[in-house]
N, C-alpha and C positions, 0 to 999 in steps of 0.2 A: 336273650333271643328276642325279647318283647320290643326294645330299643335298640335297632341294629347301628345307630350313628350316636354320636355326641349330640345332643339338643340344648347344649348350655346357652348359645345364641339364640335359640328359638325363641325372641322376645321381641315385642315391637320396639323400635327405638325410643319411644318415649318413655318406656319401662326404665332403660338406662339413663336417658336424660334426666328423669324425674329423681332416680337415686342419686345420681351425681349431685344433684342440687341439694336434694337432704343431706349428703354427707357434708356439703359446702355451707350447708345452714345450720350446722351442729346438731342434726337430729340422728344422728348415726345410731345412738341407744335407744331412740323412742321405739317402742314395740307397737305393731298394729294389729287391729284383728281384722281379716278379710273372710267373707263368705263366698261359695259357689253355689248358685242357685239359678233355676230357670223359673219362666212366668207363665209359659203356655204350654200344653202337652200336644206334640205334633198330631196332626190328623185327627183334632177333636178326641182324641182318645180318653180313656178314662184314667188312665196312671203311666208312668214311664218306668224304665228299669236302669237301677244305677249301674255303670260300668265304666270300666277304665281306670280303676282305682290300682290294679297293678302295673299299669304303665306309670301312673304317676309315682308310686313305690319306687320304681326302678330310677326314674328321673330325679326325684329327690334325692335318692340315695348317692347318685355318682354324679352330680352337678359340680362342675368346676371348669376352670378356663385355662386353656392351652395358652402358651406362646403367643402362638399366631393368632388364638381369638384376642388377646390382649392387646397386640399390635393393631389388628383390624378396628377394633373400638377405639383405640387413642387415635386413630386416622378420622374419625367421625368428630373429633374435636372435645373427647371427653377430658376431664381434668386428669393431671397426673396422680393426685392424690386418689383419685376414684379408680384408676387403673392398678394401683399399689394395693388398694383394699381389695379388688378383684382377684390379685394374683393369689390371694390364700381364700378365697371364696368357699364355703361350703354351709349349707343349710343347719342352723344352730336353734330352730324354733320348735313350736309344737304344730302338730296338725291332726286334726282329728277329721274321720271321713265314715261315711255311711258306707257298710260293706258291699260289693260289688253283688248283683243278683236281687239286691232289695227292691221292691216296687216303692216309689217316691213321687212325689207330688208338687205342683208350682209353690214357689216361694219359701221353700224350706231348704236351710243349709245342708247342701250334700257334703262339702268340705269346708272346713274351717282352718284358716292357716293363722297362727298368732306367731309373731316372728319380728325381730329388728325391722322396720319399715323399710330397709334397702332391700332385704332378703325377700321379704313379703311382696315388694313390688316387682321384682326381677322374674320370679316364677308364675307370674300371672297368665302370660298368653299361652307357655307350655300345658300349664293346667287344663286351660280352657279349651285348648286345641284337641288333647287326649280326650276329655272326658265329654265334649260335645259328639264328638264322631262316634266313640265307642256306645254312648247311650243310644244315638241315633240307630245303631246296627241293633243292640239289644233290644229296645222298645219296638222297633221295626219286627224282629223277629217273635216276640210275645203277641203282638197284636195278629200276626198271621196264625199263631198258636192259638190262641183264643177263640178265632174264627173257625179253627178245625176240629172236627170230632176227635174225640180222647182216642179212638181206635186207630186212626189215620197217621200216618209217619209224615213228618215234614222235614225234607232234605233241603240244605241250602246249596244252592247254584251258582252263586253271583258273584264268583270273582272276577269275571271278566267285565261286569258292570261297574266295578268299584272304582273311586277316584285316586288309582295308584296302587303299587304293589302293596304298601304296609295297609292301606284301607282294605285291601281284597283280604288279608291275614286277620285283619281286626273283626271284619264281618263275619267269616267263618268260626273264629274263637268265641266271639260275644253270641252268635246263633247258637252254638252249641250250649254256652253258658246258659241263655234263655231257655233252652228244653228242645232246640231241634235234634233228630235223631242220628244225623249225620251231615258229613258235607263232602262234595267233590273236590275241595281244594286239597290238593295231596301235601303241600308244604303245611297248611295249617293242620291237616289232620296227622300227620308226623309229630309235631310240634305238640299236638294234644294226646298223642298215644292212643290215636283209634284209627280205623280202617276207612280209607277213603272211598266213596261211592261213585259210580260211574254207570253209565248205559251206553250208548252211540248217539252221533250226530247224523245229521241228513247226509253228510260227506261220505260217511261210510256205505250207506245205501247206494248213493250216487256212483259209486267207484265200482260196483259189481254190474255185472251185464243183466241181473233181474234182481228186483226186490227179495225174490224168495232166495235167489243166491247168497245175498247179503247175510239175510236173516239166517240161514243154515250155517254160514260160515262162522257168524258170533256163537250160536248155539253150540256147535262142536267146540269151538275156543272156551266158551264159558258156560256150560250147562248148569252152573250152579248159579248164574247171575243172568238169567237169559230174559233180559227185558229189552223189548222190540220197539223202535221207533216206527209207528204205523202210518205217519202223515204225511210222508216224503210226496207221495201221487195221488192217492186217494183213499182217505181212511177207511171207509167201509166197503168199497169195492175191490181195493187192492190190498191195503195195508194189512187188515184184520184176518181177510181170508188167506194170506200168505203167511203171517205169523200161525194161523191155526194149522195150515199145512207143516210148517217146520215143528210145532207141538206133537202132531200125528206121527211125524219122523222120529221125534225123541220117544215119544210113547213104543213106537214099533220098534226101536232098537235100545230099549230097555234102560234109556238114559232118565236121568232123576227128572221129577215134574215139581220138585217141592219150591223151585224158585224162578217160575215161567211169569210172563206177563208182557202188557205193553205200554207204550207211553204215546200220549197223545198232546202235540204240543202246538196245535194250532185248531182253528174252526169252532164250530159251536160245541163247547166241551162237554155240557150238559147233554146234550142229543147224542153226539156221538159215544160218549161213554156209555149211554143207557143202551144203544144200540150194539155196541160191540161187548157190553155184557151179555146181551140175549145171545151173540153169536156164536161166543166164546162157551157159554152154558151148554147152549143147544148140540155145540160139537163134542161135549163130554169134559171140557177144561173149566169147570167152576174153581180150580185151584188157580187159574191164572188171574193176577192181579193186575190192576189198572193205576198207572201213574198219571197225573195231570201237572202239566207245567204250561207255560206262555204267559209271563208277567203277572202272575197271580197275585192279587191284594186281598186284604181281608173282605172287602166289599165283595168282590167277586167270588171268593170261596163261600162267603154267607149265601150269596146268590145262587150258586151251585147246590148248596144244600137244600134250599127252599125248593129247586126244580128237581130235588132227588137223583142228581146226577151220580153216577156211581164209580167210586175211586178208593184205592187203599192206599195211596201214598201222593203227597204232593213234592213236586220240585220247584223251590222258589227262589229266585235271582234277585232281580232288580230291587225289589221291596225290602230286601235285609241288607244287601250291600250298599243300595243307594236309594233309602226308601224317600218318599215325597215328606216333605215337613221336615224342619230342622229344630232341634233342643234350644237354641238360642240361650244357653247358659252364660251367665255374666260372674263377674268377680268384683265385688263392692266391699269397700271398707265399711265396717258396721262398729269400729271403734279403736280408740288408740289407749296405751297403758303408759301413764306418765307417773314414774316413782311410785309403781305398784297400784295407782289408783285408774280404775276403769273407767274411761270417758266415753260413753255412747256417742255415735256419730249417724247422722241419716242424710240422705239425699231426697229432697222433695221434687215433684212433678205435677204438672196439671194433670197428667194421666196417672189416675190412681194406681193402676197396677204396676207402674214405675217407681212408686214411693218405696225405699229399702225398707225393709224391719231392721230396726237399729240393735246395737248392743250386741254383747259376748252373752250368747244363749245357749240353751240346752234343748235339744228335741227330743220328744218321747211318742210312741206310738200306744195307743189305747185299746187294749184287746177286749171283747166281751166275755165275761168268764164264763157265761153259759155255751154260747155259739162257738167261741172261737175265733170269730171274725173280727177284723180290725174295724175300729169305729171311727175314730178320729187320730191325727196327729196334733201335737201340742207343743208349741213355742212357750218357752218360758225363760226367765233369768236365769243366769247360770249358776247362782246360789240360791235359787228356789227351792223350797221342797213342795212339791205337789201334793195334795191330799190324796188318800188311797180309796175313799169311798163315794164322794159325790164330789162333781167339781163342774162349775160354770166356765165353759169356753166361748170366746167372741172371735168372729171372723177378723183376719189381720187386715182386712182392708174396708168391711162395711161394719162398722162399730154397732150399728142397731141390729144387727144378726148375731143373736148368741144361743146356746143350747144348754142343757144341763146333761152330763153323762153319769151314769151309775154302775155299779158292779162291773168295774172293769179292773184289768191288771195293765200296769204300765211297764213299758220296755224301753230302755233309751237306744236311740239308733245310731248315733254316731260311736265310734269306737276310737280310741287314741292310736294313731299310727307311730308317730315321731315323739318323743318327749325331749327337748332341748336337743334337737338334731340326731338323738339315737333312735335307731328303728327297732320298735317295741312290739309291732304286730305279729301274729301268728297267722300268717297268710294261707287261708285254705286253699287246696289245689283245685283242679277244675271240676274234679266228681263232685267234691263236697261242695263246690258254688252251685252246679247243676242243681244237686238234691235241695240245698238251701233255697234257690230261686224259687224253685216248684213249691215247695213248702211255703214259702212266703206268699207266693200269688195265689195259692189256694186258700189263704186267710184274708183275703180280699172277698167282699161280697160280690157275687155274680151280676149284680146290678152295674157295679164300678167295672167289672171286666167287659161288659158287653159292648159289642162293635159299635152299634148305633145308640146315639143319644145315651150314653153311660151316665149313672149318678154320679153327682158331684162329691167328691170325698172332702170332709172336713179337714181342712188345715188352719187350725185355728190358735188364738193365745191364751194364755190364763189370765186371769182378773190383773194379776200385778204387772204381766208384761203388756197389756193393752194399755193400760194407764201410763205407763212409760212411753208407749209409743206415741200416746195422745199428747202427753207433755212435751215432747220432743217434737211433734208437728206444731205445735201451738209457738213454741219458743223458736225454730227455724223461720215460722210464718211471720214473728214480728220481728225477725232481724232483716228480712228482706224488704220490710215496707220503710 
């Protein structure tokens, strides 16, 4: 259900063209290693959230080419030998990935593909499309949640703002994974086996003769979900007074008052929420809740808190389903394996941030044994054994910036998903991913999670790995002279 159509052709044309050229150049059996990573966290955030592995798994497990696919590819001028190769195509490589829900940082391998070069090249575009979009939704949701008080519910309302139907479903699913307490998207809620949440729109209020009539009709039909939208005409002069009248009607007719409240979707949310709270409290409806919506961002929520706005829940749409800022994940070759020998590869750039971290690597997270907080992510060579008591780690881009960590516990971040094409990962269900994501986020220092000017988390290399990168930069620089 996650990938409703066959995405085997979802690849840029040059992927097939390069694969064809590899085949005709005698490189069919050459194995390559590619890393998926991003270079900057969207919106100047302190961390991102891994997401989309579930989609990648489904894609890799089912990739194949139909006769129609092959006919189309042949019409592009690809060789007959390559078409015959694709007729029996399936993934036969190894794939390692950081589990969904894990906080992640720039320049570390989210996914590593080790496979015959043709296979590794063909899957590039689909993997990036899946991971980029999924991580944007999950990271956007976590940013909202980090800005929100712990006792306030965040509901995802963004399906109508998403870039297409599948993006709308992804936004809802990854928002739930990241920690949102519900979604208005009925399709996604059904897929996730949870209850879809909803209130009312302005059109409902406009359809009735009066605002009061609209509110009463809704209360009579949904007494256990009576959240009334009060800003259609005038929030404080009309909306809130009419909501109070309906609450009084409910009280007078012995209707339940456990789930009554209002939603404010426009105007000065801080001022209006404080005034509405006063009005409902004075009328004896302290139990009535306040939901705020209207293009909420983490910065707006932070401002609302500073202004002591009154709210019990938030409805967030745009900035989860289509948040500002992009992940910008890339897929770069970091090694080839020729006759069992791993040969690291590097791409240089005048822009330091774009110099690729070479080699077939491992990635570890170091947790402080006393506090339990994550202190650094460490890149090392694949066969390297890291010290367990004290370690010098150095920035991957600034070799003059080093630090020593002590009293830590190391945890490998990537898990093996496929071994020689066989699926071996025990994928957790959504409930487990929700709990895992919250637990892992809680192990980040609050300074990393803060919205404004977050602390920069260490993503460093071991001494041995830094020496490898220095050596490769020097050798590559000599080649271009």
